[in-house]
N, C-alpha and C positions, 0 to 999 in steps of 0.2 A: 616420189612414187609414180614413175612414168608408166609402168605396165599395170594392167588390170590384175589384181590379186584378190584373195578371198575377202578382204575388208571392202574393197571397191565394188565387187560384185554384189555383196550383201546390201550395200547402201546406194546402189546406182539409181539415178533418177534425175529429172530436170532440175537445173539450178537457175538462180536469177543472176542476171548480169550485174556486175559491180557498177553502181551509179557513178556517172562521170559529171564533173563540173568544169566549165571553161574559165571560171574566175575563182580567185581566192575569196574566202569570206573572212570578215573581221568580227570578233566577238564583242558584243555590247558589254559594258563593265558589269561584272557580277551576275549576269543573267544566263550566260551560256547560249543565248539565242544568236543566230547568224544574221548579220546585216551586210549588205553589199556596199562596197566603196566604189562609187561610179568612176572616179579617176583611175583607180587601179584596174577596174574591169576593162576600161577602154585600152589601157596599155597592154594588158594580157591578151585581149582578143586579137589585136593587130589587124584592124579592119583594113581591107585593101581599097585601093582607089576606084571610085565609081567610073572614072574616065575610061579605064581599060575593061570595065565590065568583069573584073576578076572576082572570084569567090573569096570570102574572108580567109585570110591566112590562118594556119594552125596557131594556137596560142603559144607564145614564146615566153618562157619564164626567165627572168634575169635577176641578178643580185640587186640591181638598182630598184626594181619593183619590190623585191622582198624587203629591202631596207626602209621602205616607206610604211611597212606594216607594224602594228603593235600587237603583241601576243604571240602565241605559239601555233605554228602551222606545220603540217606533215603531208608528204606526198605518198600515196599508196598506189601500187601497180599490181594487178592480179595477172600473173603470168599466163594462166589458162584462158583469159578472156581478151587477148589482143594487146596486152602491154600498154594500154592507154592510161595515163595517170589520172587519178582523182585527188582532189585537194581537201584536206580535213582540218578542222579546228577543234579546240578543246571544248567539250560540252560539260564536263564535270571532273572534279578531282575528289577521290573518295579514300577513306581509311576504314579498315575493318579490323578484326581481331588477329589478322595474320600480318607478317612483316611486309613492308613495301607499300608504296602509294599506287592506287589504281587511277589511271587517267583514261577517261572515255573520250575518244576522238569521233567526230561525226562529219559526214558530208551534208551538203544542202538537201539531199533527198533522203536523209534519215538512215543511211547505213552507218553503223557504229562498229568501232573496234575498241576493245578494252585491253589495256596493257598494264601489267603490274611491274614497275621498275623497268619498263621497256620490253617485257616479255608478253607476248600475246596470250591472253587467257579467255577471250570470248569474242565472237562476232555476232552481229544481227543484221539481217537484210540481204545476205548473200545466197540464201537457199539452203544448201546443206551446211548449216552454220556450225561453227565450233561453239557449243553451248557453255563449256567450261574446260579449263585445263589446270591441272594441279602440278606445280613445279616449285622446287625449293628456291626461295628468295631471301636475301639478307637485307635488312634495313640499311640504307645509305650506300648500297652497292648496285650499280646498274647491271642488268642481265641476270642469267641464272647463277645461283650461288655455287653450284658444283654438280658432280655426277650423282646419279641415283635414279630412283623410280620416277616414272612420268605417267600421268593418266589424262586421257582426253574423253570428253563426252560430246558426241556428234549427233546433230539432227539428221535423221534418215527418212525413209519413206513413211507416209502417214503421220509425220511429226513425231515419230518415235525416237527415243534417245538410245544411242548405242554407245556402250562403254568400251574403250580401247585402253590398253596398258602397254608399257614398254620400259626397258632399261636404257638409260642414257649415260653417255660418257662425255664429259666436257673437256675440251682441249684449248689451250692458249696457243694460238698460232703466231703470236708475236706482234710487235708494233707495226701499224700501217697508217700512213697519212692518206686520207680520202678527201675527195673534192665533191662538194654538193653545190651546184649552181654557183660556181665562182668562189666559194669559200672553202678553204682547206682546214681540215681538222685532224690533229694527231689522235690516234685511237689505238686500242689493242683489239685484235681480231680473235674472238672466241667462237668455237664451233662445237655444237652439241649434236652428237650422233646417237640416234635412238633406234633400237630394234623393236618395232611395234608388233603387238599381238592382237588378234581378233577377240570378240566377246567370248569365244569358246576356248581361248588360250592358244589357238593355232597361229603359226607365224603369218604376219601380215605384210611385212615390208620394212624398209628403212626410211627414217625421217632424219633429215639433216638441216639444222637451223644454224644460221650464222648471225653474229652480233658484232658490230664495230662500236666499242664502248669508250667513253671518255670518263675515266674514274675521277679526274679532277673536278669536272663539272657535274658529275653524277647523272649522266644520261647516256642513252644509246642513240648515236647519230644515225646509224643505218643498220638495217637487218633484213634478213630473208627468212621468213617463218612459215611453217606449214599450218594450214587451216583444217583441212579434212581431205579424205580420199577423192572426192569429186571436185572440190574447189581448188586443191593444190596449194601453191605457194603464193604468199604476198611478199612484195619487196617494199620496204618502208624507208623513207628518208626524212629526217627532221630538217625542215627548211629554215626555221627560225627557232630560237630558244627563249623568246620573250615571256 
């Protein structure tokens, strides 16, 4: 949704910047709390030599660094906020009375993304957050289960919730091998195209979500998913699957 449309005007207001971390966090066993691994932190920071008076180099993430980690980690990039990556760890795994597993991912500064079978269903800490999203999911199948209705509840001005709806069509764009920090993954590229409507039913714009799924391993390796009219799109990549 690049142009300002009725939904965007209704909900316009300041948003919070996606919190960024320069190091990956490791989860303490069973607690979901973040702990820093000093050795990995040093490797990721890439401190420059004091002899030249250089500023610290930008963090460079390598597969060698990722191979030293235990647990699951994800990279999140918010396109509307400068494309700088944030690194997230698993804070919780949940089940409710609906199909699919909910995984809550968290940054060190407590921004969270909740995904059900790899599909974004909620965010917290971004400002105009996605409070909830209703999408068809099937147990044991990563990504959305098929075409159909989609509903979003968005936080707007004065912390009010705005309900949006849409009709979505899911397409299988075929097999693709993707590379994530030196690791290649065979996937199928699914694309979900939704025509969104505002709270009064008026046309609001188009939402296009992309998922690169690995059915054999039961996960979404990479995705580009819409959050809200003001936040825009998140790009997510699974760095490890531990």
